[in-house]
C-alpha positions, 0 to 999 in steps of 0.5 A: 470550347475554352478560350484563354483571355491574354493581355496584349502588349498594347494593353499592358503599355497603355491601358493596364494602369487605368483598367485593372485586369479584374474589371476587364475579365469581369466585363468580358464574362458579364457583358453581352457579346457584340462582334464588331468584325470577323474576329474582333469583339466589343464588350461594354459595361456601364463603366468600361469598354473592352476591345478584343481580337480572337486568335484561334483558341485565344482571346487577346485584349487590345484596348480597355477604357473607362467610360466617363459620364 
């Protein structure tokens, strides 16, 4: 199964300037998947947190944040 990863309007307006798209993709493809709800996924790395929603064959990035230590 092939999933398309796309940016949501919320990510573009509020998070894109703080978390680059390359970092989001790196976290999604390298982090262990953790399901938060039925179609909602959380991905975490040492530096970033990404929240996505699955809609059919599309994984929509809703939220992305830097983790500050």
